[in-house]
Kinemage of the C-alpha trace (Angstrom):
@kinemage 1
@onewidth
@group {chain A} dominant
@subgroup {mainchain}
@vectorlist {calphas} color= white
{ca met a 1} P 0.000 0.000 0.000
{ca thr a 2} L 1.158 3.561 -0.645
{ca pro a 3} L 1.990 5.704 2.439
{ca arg a 4} L -0.736 8.076 3.734
{ca cys a 5} L 0.189 11.788 4.344
{ca lys a 6} L -1.273 14.161 6.941
{ca gly a 7} L -0.528 17.889 7.116
{ca met a 8} L 1.471 20.230 4.920
{ca ser a 9} L 4.664 19.693 6.914
{ca his a 10} L 4.833 16.109 5.836
{ca ile a 11} L 4.335 16.642 2.093
{ca phe a 12} L 8.029 16.476 1.251
{ca ile a 13} L 8.592 13.297 3.257
{ca cys a 14} L 5.427 11.780 1.859
{ca asp a 15} L 6.439 12.506 -1.735
{ca leu a 16} L 9.853 11.028 -1.067
{ca leu a 17} L 8.333 7.846 0.331
{ca ile a 18} L 6.013 7.526 -2.668
{ca phe a 19} L 8.985 7.974 -4.990
{ca ile a 20} L 10.979 5.275 -3.178
{ca tyr a 21} L 7.961 2.928 -3.259
{ca leu a 22} L 7.460 3.413 -7.000
{ca val a 23} L 11.164 2.921 -7.744
{ca ser a 24} L 11.315 -0.284 -5.687
{ca thr a 25} L 8.195 -1.605 -7.459
{ca leu a 26} L 9.651 -0.839 -10.872
{ca leu a 27} L 12.937 -2.522 -9.938
{ca thr a 28} L 11.078 -5.654 -8.809
{ca val a 29} L 9.095 -5.843 -12.054
{ca ser a 30} L 12.231 -5.139 -14.066
{ca ser a 31} L 14.150 -7.861 -12.268
{ca ser a 32} L 11.480 -10.491 -12.877
{ca gly a 33} L 11.097 -9.240 -16.427
{ca asp a 34} L 14.804 -9.563 -17.082
{ca gly a 35} L 14.674 -13.203 -15.915
{ca tyr a 36} L 11.816 -13.901 -18.290
{ca leu a 37} L 13.446 -12.052 -21.175
{ca his a 38} L 16.750 -13.808 -20.510
{ca cys a 39} L 15.022 -17.190 -20.651
{ca glu a 40} L 13.156 -16.185 -23.796
{ca ser a 41} L 16.483 -15.306 -25.421
{ca ile a 42} L 17.935 -18.679 -24.363
{ca met a 43} L 14.930 -20.528 -25.783
{ca arg a 44} L 14.967 -18.690 -29.118
{ca asn a 45} L 18.711 -19.245 -29.575
{ca trp a 46} L 18.327 -22.913 -28.716
{ca val a 47} L 15.471 -23.365 -31.191
{ca asp a 48} L 17.476 -21.658 -33.957
{ca ser a 49} L 20.481 -23.926 -33.335
{ca ser a 50} L 18.353 -27.082 -33.018
{ca ile a 51} L 16.171 -26.793 -36.112
{ca glu a 52} L 17.954 -27.702 -39.305
{ca thr a 53} L 17.556 -25.438 -42.287
{ca lys a 54} L 17.729 -28.205 -44.870
{ca val a 55} L 14.694 -28.716 -47.067
{ca his a 56} L 12.487 -31.549 -45.877
{ca thr a 57} L 11.749 -34.237 -48.457
{ca asp a 58} L 9.506 -37.269 -48.399
{ca glu a 59} L 12.408 -39.578 -49.280
{ca leu a 60} L 12.889 -42.110 -46.493
{ca ile a 61} L 16.488 -43.036 -47.237
{ca leu a 62} L 18.783 -44.713 -44.723
{ca lys a 63} L 22.166 -43.017 -44.253
{ca asp a 64} L 25.369 -44.584 -42.957
{ca leu a 65} L 24.307 -44.747 -39.290
{ca leu a 66} L 20.943 -45.888 -37.956
{ca phe a 67} L 20.195 -44.229 -34.602
{ca phe a 68} L 17.451 -45.921 -32.601
{ca leu a 69} L 15.740 -43.395 -30.319
{ca his a 70} L 13.857 -45.470 -27.758
{ca val a 71} L 11.367 -43.630 -25.590
{ca pro a 72} L 11.191 -45.792 -22.423
{ca arg a 73} L 8.154 -48.025 -21.859
{ca thr a 74} L 6.986 -47.953 -25.470
{ca gly a 75} L 7.969 -51.465 -26.588
{ca gly a 76} L 11.435 -50.503 -27.788
{ca arg a 77} L 13.073 -53.527 -26.182
{ca thr a 78} L 11.097 -55.745 -28.567
{ca tyr a 79} L 12.371 -53.672 -31.495
{ca phe a 80} L 15.944 -53.985 -30.297
{ca gln a 81} L 15.882 -57.706 -29.583
{ca cys a 82} L 13.583 -58.863 -32.378
{ca leu a 83} L 14.403 -56.518 -35.278
{ca leu a 84} L 17.675 -54.642 -34.850
{ca arg a 85} L 19.594 -57.657 -33.513
{ca lys a 86} L 18.430 -59.620 -36.547
{ca leu a 87} L 19.769 -56.965 -38.911
{ca tyr a 88} L 23.044 -55.950 -37.275
{ca thr a 89} L 25.903 -57.944 -35.804
{ca ser a 90} L 27.361 -56.996 -32.415
{ca pro a 91} L 30.464 -55.286 -33.892
{ca gln a 92} L 28.130 -53.036 -35.901
{ca glu a 93} L 26.368 -51.766 -32.764
{ca cys a 94} L 27.227 -48.539 -30.983
{ca pro a 95} L 26.981 -48.367 -27.173
{ca arg a 96} L 23.604 -47.814 -25.543
{ca ser a 97} L 22.684 -44.235 -24.792
{ca tyr a 98} L 19.291 -42.742 -23.979
{ca asp a 99} L 20.601 -39.360 -25.051
{ca lys a 100} L 22.790 -37.764 -27.723
{ca leu a 101} L 25.669 -40.004 -28.735
{ca arg a 102} L 28.735 -38.114 -27.511
{ca leu a 103} L 31.495 -40.691 -27.764
{ca asn a 104} L 33.659 -42.296 -30.391
{ca pro a 105} L 32.816 -46.020 -30.611
{ca arg a 106} L 36.268 -46.640 -32.125
{ca arg a 107} L 37.829 -45.947 -28.727
{ca ile a 108} L 35.689 -48.154 -26.573
{ca arg a 109} L 37.392 -50.554 -24.172
{ca pro a 110} L 35.698 -53.662 -22.813
{ca lys a 111} L 34.133 -53.219 -19.385
{ca ser a 112} L 33.763 -55.931 -16.808
{ca his a 113} L 30.049 -55.303 -16.288
{ca gly a 114} L 28.988 -53.586 -19.517
{ca val a 115} L 26.083 -51.124 -19.356
{ca ser a 116} L 23.724 -51.583 -16.438
{ca thr a 117} L 20.166 -50.322 -16.261
{ca leu a 118} L 21.384 -48.021 -13.497
{ca asp a 119} L 23.835 -46.391 -15.915
{ca ile a 120} L 21.307 -45.054 -18.438
{ca trp a 121} L 18.596 -42.403 -18.401
{ca pro a 122} L 16.000 -42.342 -16.940
{ca trp a 123} L 16.434 -45.493 -14.861
{ca lys a 124} L 19.622 -44.257 -13.168
{ca tyr a 125} L 17.408 -41.696 -11.417
{ca leu a 126} L 14.087 -43.526 -11.127
{ca val a 127} L 15.201 -46.967 -9.898
{ca pro a 128} L 17.042 -45.752 -6.763
{ca trp a 129} L 14.091 -43.483 -5.910
{ca met a 130} L 11.494 -46.258 -6.317
{ca arg a 131} L 13.651 -48.822 -4.527
{ca gln a 132} L 14.158 -46.513 -1.547
{ca asp a 133} L 10.419 -45.819 -1.349
{ca leu a 134} L 9.483 -49.527 -1.497
{ca phe a 135} L 12.012 -50.452 1.209
{ca ala a 136} L 10.809 -47.585 3.429
{ca arg a 137} L 7.195 -48.778 3.185
{ca arg a 138} L 8.226 -52.360 3.872
{ca his a 139} L 10.093 -51.216 6.985
{ca ala a 140} L 7.043 -49.212 8.118
{ca arg a 141} L 4.879 -52.337 7.792
{ca glu a 142} L 7.346 -54.389 9.807
{ca ile a 143} L 7.292 -51.971 12.749
{ca gly a 144} L 3.535 -51.606 12.584
{ca arg a 145} L 3.381 -48.028 11.403
{ca phe a 146} L 0.877 -48.859 8.668
{ca arg a 147} L -2.470 -50.446 9.336
{ca lys a 148} L -3.044 -54.002 8.145
{ca thr a 149} L -3.536 -54.288 4.373
{ca glu a 150} L -7.211 -54.339 3.478
{ca glu a 151} L -9.053 -55.144 0.306
{ca thr a 152} L -9.500 -52.124 -1.963
{ca ser a 153} L -11.064 -51.488 -5.333
{ca asn a 154} L -8.139 -49.266 -6.344
{ca pro a 155} L -4.731 -51.013 -6.347
{ca tyr a 156} L -3.127 -47.673 -7.241
{ca asp a 157} L -3.936 -46.387 -3.763
{ca leu a 158} L -2.340 -48.924 -1.395
{ca glu a 159} L -0.167 -46.601 0.650
{ca glu a 160} L 1.213 -49.332 2.898
{ca met a 161} L 2.603 -51.252 -0.096
{ca ala a 162} L 3.570 -48.713 -2.766
{ca met a 163} L 3.453 -44.998 -3.466
{ca pro a 164} L -0.138 -44.022 -4.364
{ca leu a 165} L -0.564 -42.789 -7.914
{ca gln a 166} L -1.736 -39.345 -6.777
{ca glu a 167} L 1.417 -38.931 -4.685
{ca phe a 168} L 3.613 -40.275 -7.475
{ca ile a 169} L 2.495 -37.850 -10.180
{ca asn a 170} L 2.942 -34.870 -7.864
{ca asp a 171} L 6.415 -35.806 -6.645
{ca pro a 172} L 9.225 -33.394 -7.695
{ca ile a 173} L 11.170 -36.283 -9.272
{ca ala a 174} L 8.188 -37.126 -11.480
{ca his a 175} L 7.969 -33.478 -12.541
{ca glu a 176} L 11.708 -33.458 -13.262
{ca ile a 177} L 12.003 -36.693 -15.255
{ca ile a 178} L 8.674 -38.289 -16.145
{ca his a 179} L 6.159 -35.607 -17.123
{ca asn a 180} L 6.569 -34.674 -20.822
{ca gly a 181} L 9.638 -36.929 -20.786
{ca ala a 182} L 9.138 -38.113 -24.360
{ca thr a 183} L 9.063 -34.560 -25.741
{ca phe a 184} L 12.153 -33.517 -23.804
{ca gln a 185} L 13.995 -36.698 -24.811
{ca val a 186} L 13.251 -36.289 -28.515
{ca ala a 187} L 14.369 -32.651 -28.237
{ca gly a 188} L 17.614 -33.753 -26.531
{ca leu a 189} L 16.797 -32.095 -23.215
{ca thr a 190} L 16.954 -34.798 -20.544
{ca asn a 191} L 18.516 -34.010 -17.176
{ca asn a 192} L 21.312 -36.310 -18.338
{ca ser a 193} L 22.108 -34.349 -21.509
{ca tyr a 194} L 25.654 -33.716 -22.639
{ca leu a 195} L 25.300 -30.076 -23.714
{ca glu a 196} L 25.342 -27.425 -21.006
{ca glu a 197} L 22.749 -25.352 -22.849
{ca ser a 198} L 20.296 -28.248 -22.416
{ca his a 199} L 20.232 -27.662 -18.680
{ca asp a 200} L 19.723 -23.919 -19.163
{ca val a 201} L 16.742 -24.606 -21.412
{ca arg a 202} L 15.278 -27.100 -18.922
{ca asn a 203} L 15.629 -24.583 -16.098
{ca cys a 204} L 13.863 -21.895 -18.129
{ca val a 205} L 10.950 -24.185 -18.970
{ca arg a 206} L 10.687 -25.206 -15.333
{ca lys a 207} L 10.486 -21.537 -14.272
{ca his a 208} L 8.244 -20.500 -17.170
{ca pro a 209} L 6.141 -23.486 -18.375
{ca glu a 210} L 4.761 -21.374 -21.231
{ca phe a 211} L 8.137 -21.852 -22.970
{ca gly a 212} L 7.265 -25.518 -23.389
{ca his a 213} L 5.922 -24.777 -26.864
{ca tyr a 214} L 9.526 -24.144 -28.011
{ca val a 215} L 10.531 -27.640 -26.887
{ca leu a 216} L 7.489 -29.124 -28.623
{ca glu a 217} L 8.381 -27.270 -31.836
{ca val a 218} L 11.888 -28.778 -31.876
{ca ala a 219} L 10.619 -32.266 -30.988
{ca lys a 220} L 8.060 -32.178 -33.818
{ca his a 221} L 10.694 -30.985 -36.253
{ca arg a 222} L 12.989 -33.854 -35.315
{ca leu a 223} L 10.212 -36.400 -35.722
{ca asp a 224} L 9.489 -34.952 -39.165
{ca his a 225} L 13.085 -35.645 -40.212
{ca met a 226} L 13.363 -39.151 -38.808
{ca leu a 227} L 13.603 -42.106 -41.130
{ca tyr a 228} L 10.844 -43.955 -39.346
{ca val a 229} L 8.424 -43.438 -36.430
{ca gly a 230} L 6.660 -46.325 -34.702
{ca leu a 231} L 3.689 -46.341 -32.317
{ca thr a 232} L 3.152 -48.620 -29.325
{ca lys a 233} L -0.589 -48.715 -29.936
{ca glu a 234} L 0.118 -49.985 -33.478
{ca his a 235} L 3.007 -52.228 -32.492
{ca lys a 236} L 2.453 -55.083 -34.976
{ca lys a 237} L 1.718 -52.719 -37.851
{ca ser a 238} L 4.728 -50.625 -36.829
{ca ala a 239} L 6.977 -53.697 -36.953
{ca asn a 240} L 5.793 -54.569 -40.465
{ca met a 241} L 6.326 -50.994 -41.571
{ca phe a 242} L 9.814 -50.974 -40.031
{ca ala a 243} L 10.703 -54.105 -41.995
{ca glu a 244} L 9.481 -52.529 -45.237
{ca leu a 245} L 10.916 -49.027 -44.743
{ca val a 246} L 14.109 -49.669 -42.785
{ca gly a 247} L 14.817 -53.397 -42.814
{ca ala a 248} L 14.828 -53.620 -46.613
{ca gln a 249} L 17.398 -50.805 -46.842
{ca val a 250} L 19.640 -52.309 -44.142
{ca ile a 251} L 19.562 -55.665 -45.927
{ca ser a 252} L 20.388 -54.006 -49.251
{ca gln a 253} L 23.283 -52.060 -47.722
{ca ser a 254} L 24.601 -55.167 -45.970
{ca glu a 255} L 24.568 -57.119 -49.225
{ca ala a 256} L 26.420 -54.317 -51.014
{ca leu a 257} L 28.952 -54.060 -48.176
{ca ser a 258} L 29.501 -57.812 -48.108
{ca ser a 259} L 30.088 -57.820 -51.853
{ca thr a 260} L 32.623 -54.969 -51.565
{ca glu a 261} L 34.422 -56.598 -48.644
{ca gln a 262} L 34.611 -59.892 -50.513
{ca glu a 263} L 36.190 -58.202 -53.524
{ca thr a 264} L 38.701 -56.424 -51.273
{ca thr a 265} L 39.563 -59.653 -49.467
{ca asn a 266} L 40.197 -61.431 -52.765
{ca lys a 267} L 42.572 -58.671 -53.889
{ca thr a 268} L 44.577 -58.057 -50.717
{ca glu a 269} L 44.977 -59.701 -47.339
{ca pro a 270} L 44.179 -57.248 -44.533
{ca ser a 271} L 46.931 -56.538 -42.038
{ca phe a 272} L 46.169 -55.377 -38.497
{ca ser a 273} L 48.636 -54.020 -35.994
{ca ser a 274} L 48.342 -55.849 -32.691
{ca ser a 275} L 50.107 -52.984 -30.948
{ca asp a 276} L 47.318 -50.495 -31.679
{ca pro a 277} L 44.082 -51.434 -29.901
{ca val a 278} L 42.160 -48.582 -31.499
{ca asp a 279} L 42.300 -49.803 -35.067
{ca gly a 280} L 41.817 -53.071 -36.880
{ca leu a 281} L 40.728 -56.377 -35.445
{ca asn a 282} L 41.305 -55.432 -31.805
{ca gln a 283} L 38.907 -52.543 -32.194
{ca val a 284} L 36.152 -54.845 -33.444
{ca glu a 285} L 36.809 -57.358 -30.665
{ca asp a 286} L 36.748 -54.613 -28.027
{ca ile a 287} L 33.407 -53.270 -29.267
{ca ala a 288} L 31.897 -56.749 -29.550
{ca gly a 289} L 33.077 -57.714 -26.080
{ca tyr a 290} L 31.685 -54.527 -24.602
{ca leu a 291} L 28.313 -54.788 -26.271
{ca asn a 292} L 27.774 -58.454 -25.510
{ca lys a 293} L 27.582 -57.526 -21.830
{ca thr a 294} L 25.062 -54.718 -22.155
{ca glu a 295} L 21.811 -56.635 -22.545
{ca val a 296} L 20.714 -60.242 -22.779
{ca pro a 297} L 21.464 -61.356 -26.367
{ca ser a 298} L 19.386 -63.898 -28.237
{ca pro a 299} L 21.828 -65.692 -30.559
{ca his a 300} L 19.948 -68.989 -30.439
{ca asp a 301} L 17.181 -67.865 -32.805
{ca glu a 302} L 19.085 -65.473 -35.065
{ca pro a 303} L 18.821 -66.401 -38.752
{ca gly a 304} L 21.834 -66.044 -40.995
{ca arg a 305} L 22.140 -62.358 -41.862
{ca glu a 306} L 23.779 -63.100 -45.166
{ca asn a 307} L 20.520 -64.670 -46.391
{ca met a 308} L 18.174 -62.194 -44.700
{ca thr a 309} L 15.057 -60.945 -46.492
{ca val a 310} L 12.134 -58.806 -45.343
{ca gly a 311} L 9.981 -61.930 -45.126
{ca lys a 312} L 12.555 -63.793 -43.007
{ca leu a 313} L 12.986 -60.739 -40.809
{ca met a 314} L 9.263 -60.718 -39.980
{ca glu a 315} L 9.279 -64.466 -39.353
{ca ala a 316} L 12.159 -63.988 -36.903
{ca tyr a 317} L 10.294 -61.073 -35.322
{ca glu a 318} L 7.141 -63.128 -34.752
{ca lys a 319} L 9.048 -65.931 -33.038
{ca cys a 320} L 11.267 -63.604 -31.008
{ca ser a 321} L 8.469 -61.263 -29.848
{ca ser a 322} L 6.348 -64.217 -28.746
{ca asn a 323} L 9.193 -65.604 -26.622
{ca leu a 324} L 9.944 -62.149 -25.256
{ca arg a 325} L 6.322 -61.562 -24.232
{ca lys a 326} L 6.278 -64.864 -22.350
{ca ser a 327} L 9.502 -64.130 -20.480
{ca gln a 328} L 8.362 -60.586 -19.633
{ca ala a 329} L 4.996 -61.870 -18.377
{ca thr a 330} L 6.775 -64.357 -16.113
{ca arg a 331} L 9.107 -61.681 -14.777
{ca arg a 332} L 6.197 -59.282 -14.216
{ca thr a 333} L 4.208 -61.910 -12.310
{ca thr a 334} L 7.204 -62.717 -10.120
{ca ser a 335} L 7.857 -59.031 -9.398
{ca leu a 336} L 4.245 -58.212 -8.510
{ca lys a 337} L 4.087 -61.106 -6.044
{ca lys a 338} L 6.518 -59.163 -3.852
{ca ile a 339} L 4.086 -56.239 -3.522
{ca ser a 340} L 0.800 -58.150 -3.552
{ca pro a 341} L -2.090 -57.186 -3.517
{ca val a 342} L -0.863 -54.359 -5.767
{ca asn a 343} L -1.639 -55.377 -9.342
{ca phe a 344} L -1.127 -52.913 -12.191
{ca ser a 345} L -3.314 -54.704 -14.720
{ca lys a 346} L -5.530 -53.322 -17.478
{ca lys a 347} L -8.551 -54.055 -15.311
{ca ala a 348} L -6.975 -52.192 -12.388
{ca arg a 349} L -6.214 -49.157 -14.564
{ca arg a 350} L -9.926 -48.765 -15.230
{ca ser a 351} L -10.430 -48.116 -11.516
{ca val a 352} L -8.224 -45.002 -11.529
{ca pro a 353} L -10.421 -41.930 -10.872
{ca ala a 354} L -11.094 -39.712 -13.871
{ca ser a 355} L -9.790 -36.697 -11.966
{ca ile a 356} L -6.321 -38.284 -11.688
{ca leu a 357} L -6.335 -39.269 -15.363
{ca asp a 358} L -7.206 -35.689 -16.313
{ca gln a 359} L -4.370 -34.402 -14.137
{ca ile a 360} L -1.903 -36.816 -15.737
{ca gln a 361} L -2.975 -35.680 -19.190
{ca ser a 362} L -2.606 -32.041 -18.174
{ca leu a 363} L 0.858 -32.625 -16.715
{ca asn a 364} L 1.884 -34.306 -19.966
{ca ser a 365} L 0.231 -31.951 -22.440
{ca leu a 366} L 3.401 -31.654 -24.560
{ca asp a 367} L 3.653 -35.439 -24.873
{ca val a 368} L -0.013 -35.621 -25.882
{ca glu a 369} L 0.556 -33.110 -28.692
{ca leu a 370} L 3.751 -34.852 -29.792
{ca tyr a 371} L 1.939 -38.190 -29.898
{ca asn a 372} L -0.791 -36.727 -32.097
{ca his a 373} L 1.914 -35.414 -34.407
{ca ala a 374} L 3.592 -38.838 -34.453
{ca gln a 375} L 0.284 -40.408 -35.458
{ca asp a 376} L 0.117 -38.103 -38.487
{ca ile a 377} L 3.651 -39.114 -39.463
{ca phe a 378} L 2.753 -42.768 -39.016
{ca arg a 379} L -0.189 -42.448 -41.405
{ca arg a 380} L 2.033 -40.767 -43.991
{ca gln a 381} L 4.523 -43.623 -43.671
{ca glu a 382} L 1.667 -46.069 -44.169
{ca lys a 383} L 0.682 -44.366 -47.410
{ca his a 384} L 4.316 -44.402 -48.520
{ca val a 385} L 4.518 -48.166 -47.954
{ca ile a 386} L 1.232 -48.794 -49.818
{ca his a 387} L 2.429 -46.651 -52.714
{ca ser a 388} L 5.800 -48.437 -52.809
{ca glu a 389} L 4.122 -51.860 -52.719
{ca gly a 390} L 1.875 -50.793 -55.595
{ca asn a 391} L 4.873 -49.744 -57.684
{ca leu a 392} L 6.654 -53.013 -56.866
{ca lys a 393} L 3.638 -55.080 -57.933
{ca ala a 394} L 3.416 -53.107 -61.169
{ca gln a 395} L 7.097 -53.803 -61.907
{ca glu a 396} L 6.634 -57.494 -61.160
{ca glu a 397} L 3.628 -57.575 -63.478
{ca leu a 398} L 5.686 -56.034 -66.279
{ca gln a 399} L 8.436 -58.613 -65.797
{ca thr a 400} L 6.115 -61.629 -65.640
{ca ser a 401} L 4.181 -60.440 -68.678
{ca gly a 402} L 7.316 -60.610 -70.770
{ca cys a 403} L 7.475 -56.841 -71.307
{ca gly a 404} L 10.655 -54.982 -70.569
{ca ser a 405} L 8.596 -51.785 -70.833
{ca leu a 406} L 5.137 -50.724 -71.963
{ca phe a 407} L 6.487 -49.788 -75.387
{ca ser a 408} L 7.623 -53.356 -76.081
{ca cys a 409} L 4.242 -54.915 -75.158
{ca ser a 410} L 1.441 -55.858 -77.461
{ca pro a 411} L -1.758 -53.718 -77.213
{ca trp a 412} L -3.733 -56.309 -75.257
{ca lys a 413} L -0.923 -56.635 -72.731
{ca ile a 414} L -0.755 -52.853 -72.334
{ca leu a 415} L -4.508 -52.781 -71.637
{ca ser a 416} L -4.214 -55.541 -69.040
{ca ile a 417} L -1.363 -53.717 -67.299
{ca ile a 418} L -3.302 -50.437 -67.306
{ca ala a 419} L -6.300 -52.254 -65.841
{ca phe a 420} L -4.061 -53.736 -63.121
{ca leu a 421} L -2.684 -50.297 -62.246
{ca ala a 422} L -6.198 -48.859 -62.178
{ca val a 423} L -7.240 -51.506 -59.635
{ca ile a 424} L -4.278 -50.551 -57.414
{ca val a 425} L -5.178 -46.853 -57.599
{ca leu a 426} L -8.814 -47.688 -56.826
{ca val a 427} L -7.819 -49.710 -53.754
{ca ile a 428} L -5.680 -46.818 -52.476
{ca leu a 429} L -8.507 -44.316 -53.004
{ca val a 430} L -11.069 -46.541 -51.267
{ca thr a 431} L -8.684 -47.035 -48.336
{ca lys a 432} L -8.178 -43.279 -48.020
{ca arg a 433} L -11.949 -42.681 -48.207
{ca arg a 434} L -12.596 -45.212 -45.432
{ca arg a 435} L -9.912 -43.736 -43.184
{ca ala a 436} L -11.233 -40.235 -43.790
{ca gly a 437} L -14.718 -41.433 -42.880
{ca lys a 438} L -13.462 -42.967 -39.616
{ca leu a 439} L -11.640 -39.772 -38.709
{ca lys a 440} L -14.806 -37.695 -39.269
{ca met a 441} L -16.811 -40.025 -37.065
């Protein structure tokens, strides 16, 4: 409140006090404004440096290095074990990293324990926190601090056994790592990021949540320029699409590389210096030894990569994913027995109050928008695959008809080929019409 003045003798003092009050108010506003403006400058500079200026094309072409960005808890382990391990040998793999790759795989040395779950983001932060909480609740039960476990219709609210969902989503660690985690990860802004500017950007968004739209903009841009985007909800369809879009190119590149290496081997014998562990054979052995200890490999059901095809890749995927689901179900059942009667099943999730679900969606609004954007990309990929399959069928039809090209075919053959192409176009149009109808509904 502004000071109140009484009498003419106090006018000077009163005016002075008002002046001081106004100056202090302006300084406070200016100070907070400078913090906001400073953060806005940081965000704009980061966006400018993060968004590439190259022209975006619809060509989905694999470059020299395939980087697998796995958002945790989206089914990425199945991709790694059942698709990527079928396409690449261990020496071709780079080390695991849930962030930007900031190391030279040529200089890797074997480690005695490889990469543990506790060494990678976000589990290096979440596992110790969850473990400590579970042990603390177990200790409280043992000394009688909690009441005896009773039957409840909501397994997400058993305080004596595990952290209630409401408490979990409001915990500072959840706000730091989990909420909008996918968007921040795709944008390269985890709390484990290599670049110092990443932490400045995170701090600014934490202070001023309205800057989150900058992070979303960068994340969307990066998804737009990725070779392939898969969806957990469409896991089987995603796997088929991966085989068609990515697997076929990896197989083609591997065949070309094998052919080149074979020609080189026939011409000259390679010579490796045993004194230099960075280059040559020792380098490959070091990388292979290091990677073999990172996760559980599945060499027993790997088909020969030299004879790999898209069809064989999907056959291997079906067998591998089935075995993986069984082993994960067994492990899940065993784990949940230790915190019974807590049971995070699909049926149990339906008992979560709508108010908590709404809060979760609000806390993860950036991830919701990014997911919607990923769905649009997924549909475009689907159209690309359908179009490519149509072109491939048309080429096969030309070859089986005995025509090297339309110009070398007889008129009746040309008509039959045109009719075949018309059927393909009609199928694509009908499919688009049906999808558009479902979207409108």
